[in-house]
C-alpha positions in Angstrom: -34.3 -28.0 -12.4 -31.2 -26.0 -13.4 -33.0 -22.7 -13.6 -34.6 -23.8 -10.1 -30.7 -24.1 -8.3 -30.1 -20.7 -10.7 -32.9 -19.1 -8.7 -31.7 -20.7 -4.9 -28.3 -19.5 -5.3 -29.6 -16.4 -6.1 -31.5 -16.2 -2.7 -28.5 -17.9 -1.0 -26.9 -14.7 -1.5 -28.7 -12.1 -1.8 -26.6 -10.3 1.0 -24.2 -9.4 -1.4 -26.5 -6.7 -2.7 -26.3 -5.2 1.0 -22.5 -5.2 0.8 -23.1 -3.2 -2.7 -25.0 -0.4 -0.9 -23.0 -0.3 1.3 -20.1 0.7 -1.0 -22.2 2.8 -2.4 -23.5 4.7 0.5 -19.9 5.4 1.5 -19.3 6.9 -1.0 -21.8 8.7 -1.3 -20.6 10.4 2.2 -17.7 11.0 0.3 -19.0 12.7 -2.2 -21.5 14.8 0.1 -17.7 15.9 2.8 -15.9 17.1 -0.5 -19.0 19.1 -2.7 -19.9 20.5 1.3 -15.9 21.6 1.8 -15.3 22.6 -2.3 -18.3 24.9 -2.2 -17.7 26.4 1.0 -14.1 27.4 -0.6 -15.4 28.0 -3.5 -13.4 25.9 -6.2 -13.8 23.4 -8.8 -11.0 21.0 -8.5 -12.0 19.3 -12.2 -11.9 22.8 -13.2 -8.4 23.7 -11.7 -9.9 26.4 -8.9 -9.2 26.6 -5.3 -9.0 22.7 -4.3 -6.4 22.7 -1.6 -6.5 22.4 2.0 -10.0 22.3 1.4 -11.4 20.3 3.9 -10.2 21.1 7.3 -10.8 20.7 11.1 -13.8 18.4 11.7 -14.4 17.5 8.6 -11.0 15.9 7.7 -11.1 13.2 10.3 -14.5 12.7 9.1 -13.3 12.5 5.8 -10.1 10.6 6.9 -13.1 7.9 8.5 -14.9 7.9 6.1 -12.1 7.4 2.9 -10.6 4.1 5.8 -14.1 2.5 5.8 -14.2 3.1 1.7 -11.5 1.2 1.2 -12.4 -1.1 3.7 -15.5 -1.4 1.7 -14.0 -2.6 -1.1 -11.7 -4.8 -0.4 -14.4 -6.4 1.8 -16.6 -6.5 -1.3 -14.4 -8.2 -3.6 -13.4 -10.9 -1.1 -17.1 -11.5 -0.2 -18.0 -12.2 -3.6 -14.8 -14.3 -4.3 -14.3 -16.3 -1.1 -18.3 -16.5 -1.2 -18.4 -18.4 -4.6 -15.7 -21.1 -4.0 -16.8 -21.6 -0.3 -20.2 -22.4 -1.6 -19.1 -25.0 -4.0 -16.7 -26.4 -1.6 -19.7 -26.6 0.8 -23.0 -27.5 -1.2 -20.9 -29.9 -3.3 -17.7 -31.4 -1.7 -18.9 -30.8 1.8 -21.6 -32.4 4.2 -24.0 -31.2 2.2 -23.0 -32.7 -1.2 -24.8 -36.0 0.5 -28.1 -34.1 -0.3 -27.3 -31.9 -3.7 -25.6 -34.9 -4.9 -29.5 -37.0 -5.2 -30.8 -34.1 -6.7 -32.1 -35.1 -10.4 -29.6 -33.0 -12.0 -26.1 -34.1 -13.5 -22.8 -33.1 -11.6 -22.2 -30.6 -14.7 -25.4 -28.7 -14.2 -24.4 -28.4 -10.7 -21.4 -26.7 -11.5 -23.7 -24.8 -13.9 -25.4 -23.2 -11.2 -22.8 -22.0 -9.1 -20.9 -20.9 -11.8 -23.3 -18.6 -12.9 -24.7 -16.5 -9.6 -20.6 -15.9 -9.0 -20.0 -14.6 -12.5 -22.8 -12.2 -11.7 -22.0 -10.8 -8.8 -18.3 -10.4 -9.6 -19.6 -8.2 -12.7 -21.9 -6.6 -10.8 -18.9 -6.1 -8.0 -17.4 -4.6 -10.4 -19.6 -2.3 -11.5 -21.0 -0.7 -8.2 -17.1 -0.4 -6.9 -17.3 1.9 -10.8 -20.3 3.8 -9.5 -19.0 4.6 -6.4 -16.0 6.4 -7.4 -18.4 7.9 -10.1 -20.4 9.0 -7.1 -17.1 10.2 -5.2 -16.7 12.7 -8.6 -19.3 14.0 -8.2 -18.1 15.4 -4.7 -16.0 17.2 -6.8 -18.4 19.7 -8.3 -19.5 22.5 -6.9 -23.2 22.2 -6.1 -23.5 18.5 -6.9 -26.8 18.2 -8.5 -26.9 21.6 -11.0 -23.8 21.1 -13.5 -24.7 16.9 -13.9 -24.6 18.7 -18.1 -21.6 19.5 -17.3 -20.2 15.8 -15.0 -21.5 14.5 -18.4 -19.0 16.6 -20.7 -16.3 15.6 -19.1 -16.3 12.3 -18.5 -17.2 12.2 -22.6 -14.0 14.0 -22.6 -12.3 12.0 -20.0 -13.3 8.5 -21.8 -12.3 10.4 -25.3 -8.2 11.2 -24.1 -8.5 7.8 -22.7 -9.2 6.2 -25.8 -7.2 7.6 -28.0 -4.8 4.9 -29.4 -7.2 2.3 -29.0 -8.6 1.1 -32.5 -11.9 -1.0 -33.5 -11.9 -0.6 -37.2 -15.4 -1.6 -38.9 -16.8 -2.2 -35.2 -19.0 0.5 -33.5 -19.1 2.0 -29.2 -21.6 -0.9 -28.8 -19.8 -3.8 -30.5 -16.7 -2.7 -28.5 -18.7 -2.9 -25.5 -20.0 -6.2 -26.1 -16.4 -7.4 -26.9 -15.3 -6.6 -23.7 -18.2 -7.7 -21.8 -17.9 -11.5 -23.2 -14.6 -11.2 -22.3 -14.5 -10.4 -18.6 -17.1 -13.2 -18.5 -15.1 -15.6 -20.5 -12.3 -14.6 -18.3 -14.1 -14.8 -15.5 -15.6 -18.4 -15.8 -12.2 -19.5 -16.9 -11.3 -17.6 -13.3 -13.5 -19.7 -10.9 -13.7 -23.2 -13.5 -9.9 -23.6 -12.4 -10.6 -22.9 -9.0 -14.0 -25.5 -9.2 -11.5 -28.4 -11.1 -9.1 -28.0 -8.6 -11.0 -28.2 -6.0 -12.7 -31.4 -7.5 -9.7 -32.8 -8.5 -7.8 -32.3 -4.9 -10.6 -33.3 -2.9 -11.7 -36.5 -4.0 -8.4 -37.9 -2.4 -8.5 -39.1 1.1 -6.4 -36.7 3.3 -4.7 -33.2 2.4 -7.1 -32.2 0.7 -6.9 -28.7 0.7 -2.9 -29.7 0.2 -4.1 -31.0 -2.5 -6.4 -28.6 -4.6 -3.2 -25.9 -4.5 -1.4 -28.2 -5.8 -3.6 -29.5 -9.0 -3.8 -25.3 -9.7 -0.3 -24.6 -10.0 -0.6 -27.8 -12.3 -3.2 -26.6 -14.4 -1.8 -22.9 -14.2 1.1 -24.4 -15.8 -0.5 -26.8 -18.6 -2.5 -23.6 -19.2 0.1 -21.5 -19.6 2.2 -23.7 -21.8 -0.8 -23.9 -24.1 -0.4 -19.7 -24.5 2.9 -20.2 -25.0 2.3 -22.8 -28.0 -0.5 -21.4 -29.8 -2.0 -18.5 -29.0 1.3 -16.3 -28.0 2.6 -17.0 -31.5 -1.2 -16.3 -33.1 -1.2 -13.2 -31.1 2.0 -12.0 -32.3 0.4 -12.2 -35.5 -1.5 -9.5 -35.2 -1.7 -5.8 -33.9 -5.2 -5.5 -34.3 -6.8 -4.5 -30.6 -10.2 -6.2 -31.8 -8.7 -9.4 -33.0 -6.3 -9.6 -30.0 -8.7 -9.5 -27.4 -10.6 -12.4 -29.4 -8.1 -13.8 -29.4 -7.3 -13.6 -26.2 -11.4 -15.0 -25.1 -10.9 -18.0 -27.2 -7.8 -18.1 -25.0 -9.9 -18.3 -21.7 -12.8 -20.0 -22.7 -10.9 -23.4 -24.0 -9.1 -23.3 -20.7 -12.7 -22.5 -19.0 -13.9 -25.5 -21.4 -11.1 -27.6 -20.3 -11.7 -26.9 -16.5 -15.3 -27.5 -17.0 -15.1 -31.0 -17.9 -12.2 -31.9 -15.7 -14.5 -30.6 -12.7 -17.7 -32.5 -14.2 -15.6 -35.5 -14.6 -14.6 -36.1 -10.9 -17.4 -34.8 -9.5 -19.3 -37.6 -11.7 -16.5 -40.3 -11.1 -14.6 -39.8 -8.4 -16.8 -38.0 -5.8 -15.3 -38.3 -2.0 -17.7 -36.3 0.1 -16.2 -38.1 3.2 
């Protein structure tokens, strides 16, 4: 049943794909404008050639509008992901739709998981779409765009190597380091969303001022998690200077907090549910 709930949640939020596509499409427009104008001037901004004043006249106006649209889409993408995930939890489990949802043969913990998993997936896809859009724009700085892709790849590798200087992952290959980073991101997102879910589950169990109460609970839980960090995880972090170990400690802290928020949200949905 949990699988069906998750599948339904993805179907209900599939419009996110259109937002990601719009973001990538606008990045492509900007890349094309840059590529055409830089090629016309015979420069390559990445190579340090003639790159100043390469966009003039009508192209400058189109470029300005495209950049504004791109900035708006960036903000709209993440706003839609975050607010959409929170609103789905509120309306489906704490609002009028909750009368139907809570009659299904699933536990409150499964309901939470069915909201959390798609929220994390859409957030990660949104981040990937944003990074891909910036990569597409960088293509515009290379004349011909399609021909010198190997050159772009080499430049990207060089930039990555330069940025990675000083970051050491002893005994770990690049794939393992990437896996650690992905795991850390997933756990951090789980902590973020479960923090909000727990706050709303507690706040909406009251009869009055439920939204304000949720904000108050969010602040209290933030203080509690901060005290946990200060009392246990910060002293542990100070004892190590290894980047990989520090990342794993941060992931562990996020996992502990996420587990606590998950238990709180599940308990209040199970014992103190108030759908008035």
